[in-house]
C-alpha positions in Angstrom: 27.9 23.5 -14.0 31.0 23.3 -15.7 31.4 20.0 -17.9 33.0 17.7 -15.9 31.0 18.2 -13.3 28.1 17.6 -14.9 29.5 13.9 -16.2 30.6 13.4 -12.6 26.7 13.5 -11.4 25.2 11.8 -14.6 27.9 9.0 -13.9 26.9 8.6 -10.2 25.1 5.2 -9.3 25.1 4.4 -12.5 25.9 0.9 -13.9 26.6 1.6 -17.5 26.6 3.8 -20.0 25.9 3.0 -23.6 28.0 5.2 -24.9 29.6 7.3 -22.9 31.2 8.8 -25.7 28.0 9.7 -27.3 26.5 10.8 -24.6 29.4 13.4 -23.5 29.0 14.2 -27.7 25.5 14.9 -27.2 25.6 17.5 -23.9 28.6 19.6 -25.8 26.2 19.9 -28.4 22.6 20.2 -27.0 22.4 22.9 -24.4 19.3 20.8 -22.7 18.8 17.2 -24.0 15.8 14.9 -23.1 15.9 12.0 -20.7 12.9 9.5 -19.9 12.0 7.1 -18.2 9.0 4.5 -17.7 7.1 3.4 -15.2 3.9 0.7 -15.1 1.6 2.2 -12.7 0.1 -0.7 -11.3 0.1 0.0 -7.1 2.3 2.5 -5.3 5.8 3.6 -6.1 8.5 1.5 -4.0 11.8 2.1 -3.1 13.3 0.2 -6.3 11.5 3.0 -8.3 14.0 5.2 -6.5 17.0 4.1 -7.4 15.7 5.7 -11.3 13.7 8.5 -9.6 16.7 9.7 -7.7 18.7 9.3 -10.9 16.5 11.9 -13.0 16.7 14.3 -10.2 20.8 14.0 -10.6 20.1 15.0 -14.8 17.7 17.1 -14.0 20.6 19.4 -12.7 22.7 18.7 -14.7 20.6 20.2 -17.3 18.2 17.5 -18.5 15.1 17.9 -19.9 12.9 15.3 -17.9 9.8 13.2 -19.2 8.5 10.6 -16.9 6.1 8.1 -18.9 3.0 6.8 -16.9 3.2 3.2 -19.0 -1.2 2.8 -18.4 -0.8 0.1 -21.7 2.3 -1.5 -20.8 1.0 -2.6 -17.7 -3.0 -3.4 -19.0 -0.4 -5.8 -21.6 2.0 -7.2 -18.9 -1.0 -8.1 -16.8 -0.9 -5.7 -14.3 -4.4 -4.6 -13.5 -8.0 -3.6 -15.4 -8.4 -0.1 -17.1 -10.3 1.2 -14.1 -7.1 -0.6 -11.4 -4.6 1.3 -13.7 -6.5 4.3 -13.9 -6.6 5.1 -10.6 -2.8 4.4 -10.2 -2.2 6.6 -12.6 -4.0 9.7 -10.3 -2.2 8.3 -7.4 1.4 8.1 -9.2 0.9 11.8 -10.4 0.3 13.1 -6.9 3.1 11.0 -6.1 5.7 12.5 -8.4 4.4 16.1 -7.5 5.2 15.4 -3.5 8.3 14.3 -4.5 9.0 17.4 -6.3 11.4 16.1 -9.4 10.2 18.8 -12.2 9.6 16.2 -14.9 7.1 16.4 -17.6 4.4 13.9 -16.6 3.3 11.8 -20.2 0.6 9.0 -20.2 1.6 6.3 -22.6 -2.2 6.1 -24.1 -1.7 9.3 -25.1 -0.1 8.8 -28.2 0.2 4.6 -28.6 -2.6 4.4 -30.7 -1.8 6.9 -33.1 -1.2 5.5 -36.7 2.9 6.2 -37.4 3.7 4.9 -33.8 1.5 1.5 -34.6 3.7 1.4 -37.8 6.9 1.5 -35.9 5.8 -1.3 -33.3 4.7 -3.5 -36.9 7.6 -3.0 -38.3 10.0 -3.5 -35.5 8.0 -6.7 -35.3 8.8 -8.2 -38.5 12.3 -7.8 -37.5 12.6 -9.0 -34.5 12.6 -12.9 -33.2 10.1 -14.4 -30.5 13.0 -16.0 -29.0 14.8 -12.2 -28.3 11.4 -11.0 -27.2 11.0 -13.7 -24.8 14.3 -12.5 -23.4 14.3 -9.1 -23.2 11.3 -9.9 -21.1 13.0 -12.1 -18.5 13.6 -9.6 -15.8 10.4 -7.5 -16.0 7.5 -9.8 -17.0 4.9 -11.0 -14.6 4.8 -15.1 -14.9 7.1 -14.9 -18.1 6.9 -18.6 -18.5 3.3 -18.5 -19.5 4.2 -15.5 -21.4 1.0 -14.4 -23.7 1.9 -12.5 -27.3 0.9 -8.7 -25.6 3.9 -9.5 -23.0 5.9 -10.1 -26.7 4.2 -6.9 -27.8 5.1 -4.9 -24.5 9.4 -4.2 -25.5 9.2 -3.6 -29.3 6.1 -0.7 -28.0 9.0 0.1 -25.4 11.2 0.6 -27.8 9.0 3.2 -30.1 7.9 4.9 -26.6 11.5 6.8 -27.5 11.4 7.7 -30.8 7.9 8.9 -30.2 8.8 11.1 -27.0 12.1 12.3 -29.1 14.3 11.9 -25.9 17.5 11.6 -26.4 18.5 9.1 -23.6 16.6 6.2 -22.0 17.3 5.9 -18.2 16.1 2.6 -17.0 17.5 -0.7 -14.2 19.6 -2.9 -15.6 16.4 -4.7 -15.5 15.6 -3.0 -19.0 18.7 -3.9 -20.6 18.0 -6.1 -23.2 14.5 -4.5 -24.2 17.0 -0.9 -24.8 19.6 -3.1 -26.3 16.6 -4.1 -28.8 16.2 -0.3 -29.8 20.3 0.0 -30.3 20.8 -3.0 -32.3 17.4 -2.2 -34.6 18.5 1.5 -34.8 18.4 1.9 -38.5 14.8 -0.3 -38.8 13.2 2.3 -36.2 15.1 5.2 -38.2 15.8 6.7 -34.6 19.3 6.6 -32.3 19.6 6.9 -28.9 21.8 6.7 -25.8 21.0 4.7 -22.7 21.8 4.8 -18.9 21.7 2.3 -16.7 21.3 2.1 -12.7 22.2 -0.8 -10.5 18.8 -2.8 -8.5 18.6 -2.9 -5.0 18.6 -6.3 -3.3 15.9 -7.9 -2.1 15.4 -7.3 1.9 15.0 -10.8 2.8 18.5 -11.4 1.1 20.6 -11.5 -2.3 19.4 -13.8 -4.9 16.6 -11.7 -6.1 15.8 -7.9 -6.5 14.0 -5.7 -4.3 10.0 -5.8 -5.2 6.7 -5.2 -3.1 4.8 -7.9 -4.4 7.2 -10.1 -2.0 6.5 -10.0 1.6 9.3 -8.2 3.4 11.4 -7.6 0.2 11.2 -4.1 -0.4 8.9 -1.0 1.3 6.1 1.3 -0.5 5.3 4.9 -0.3 2.0 4.1 1.3 3.8 1.8 4.0 3.2 3.8 7.6 5.7 4.5 10.1 5.6 1.4 11.6 5.2 -1.4 9.1 8.8 0.9 7.0 10.5 0.0 11.0 9.4 -3.3 11.5 10.7 -4.4 7.6 14.0 -2.5 8.1 14.0 -4.3 11.2 13.8 -8.0 9.9 16.2 -6.6 7.0 18.9 -9.2 5.8 22.1 -6.7 6.7 24.9 -9.0 7.9 27.7 -7.3 10.7 30.4 -6.0 8.9 28.8 -6.8 5.0 28.7 -4.5 2.4 28.5 -6.5 -0.5 24.7 -7.1 -1.6 23.3 -5.3 1.5 20.0 -4.0 0.8 20.7 -1.4 3.4 24.0 -0.1 2.1 22.9 0.0 -1.4 19.6 2.4 0.0 22.0 4.6 1.4 24.4 5.3 -1.7 21.4 5.1 -4.0 18.7 7.2 -2.9 19.4 8.2 0.6 22.8 9.9 0.5 22.0 12.2 -2.8 19.3 13.3 -0.9 20.9 14.4 2.3 23.9 14.3 1.4 25.3 13.3 5.3 24.2 10.5 8.0 23.4 11.0 11.2 23.4 8.2 13.2 22.0 8.7 17.3 23.3 5.7 19.5 24.6 5.8 23.1 28.7 6.9 24.2 29.3 3.3 25.7 28.6 2.2 22.1 30.5 5.1 20.6 28.5 8.5 20.4 26.6 10.0 17.9 28.0 9.8 14.4 27.8 12.0 11.0 29.2 10.8 7.9 29.5 13.1 4.8 29.9 10.4 2.2 29.0 7.0 1.5 32.5 5.7 0.9 33.3 7.0 4.6 30.3 5.0 5.5 30.7 2.0 3.5 35.1 1.9 5.1 33.2 2.1 8.9 30.6 -0.4 8.5 33.7 -2.9 6.9 35.3 -2.1 9.9 32.4 -3.1 12.7 32.5 0.1 13.9 28.7 0.4 13.7 26.1 -2.0 14.6 23.4 -3.3 12.3 20.7 -2.3 14.4 22.4 1.3 14.6 21.7 1.9 11.3 18.6 -0.1 10.6 17.4 3.2 13.1 18.9 5.6 11.4 18.1 4.1 7.7 14.4 3.9 9.2 14.5 7.3 10.3 16.3 8.9 6.9 13.2 6.7 4.9 10.7 8.3 6.8 11.8 11.8 5.7 11.0 10.6 2.1 8.4 8.8 2.5 5.9 10.7 4.8 5.4 14.0 2.4 4.4 11.0 -0.5 1.9 8.9 2.1 0.0 12.0 2.7 -1.2 12.7 -0.7 -1.9 8.8 -2.1 -5.6 8.0 -2.3 
């Protein structure tokens, strides 16, 4: 793959790269750079996770070695379940990752986070970080942040130290991870480690603008364990105003998850409503939809079928 083609693939569907110039230099110098993304195994993977999973698949194609961290201790610190519950989800996530087909090295957080060198690095960052900054960094990712525990302040410091101890060149995450990642960038000297960052957009809740997609809110998201009928019902009830392309979660799913996997998008509809459509790329779809040439219900019907193609292989392996 040529350099420009690599960069186009890396930059596709990203919100920001910190910094793009350094990332370009990294790709020129290193044959197989390492990228990681971490996930709390606290329930089934949902469509919100698929944005970064899809980006990891792009990076894999661009020549990166992908490391996928299952952050079991982070989930415990963030009050996402007890040890037994989290262990069960770790096993489910491993099966999910295999079913998706991404060739990632899966690493369990607890496999290295108890080591002395790791904990000394966390303590070093703790000495150089304010409580206020720790709280700010957790606003988007903590459970009940108004009543945050000290364990939840420890969380972002561990996340930064993960990057060093995994030995990765690039940290990937959604925009909700930005404040955590910037602690690492700003404290690179204290950490004695530097890295680049790629951030992806967040999908709007299926209930409408104002919040990100979350499976914890009924009707807001879709999980890999949802049945076809559940997916259909959720999508049919989803926020999708006619002609509206901004903060439209269905269009976001198409741009960030569906088109990168299928390269084209087919819509079946009766001749009296315009007949079948085969759309080659997201920009073409956005134009057709914004001009009112595609009804929301026809879009919803097609999206349901494509989501079922993505989710059904995963649903089969979940226990």
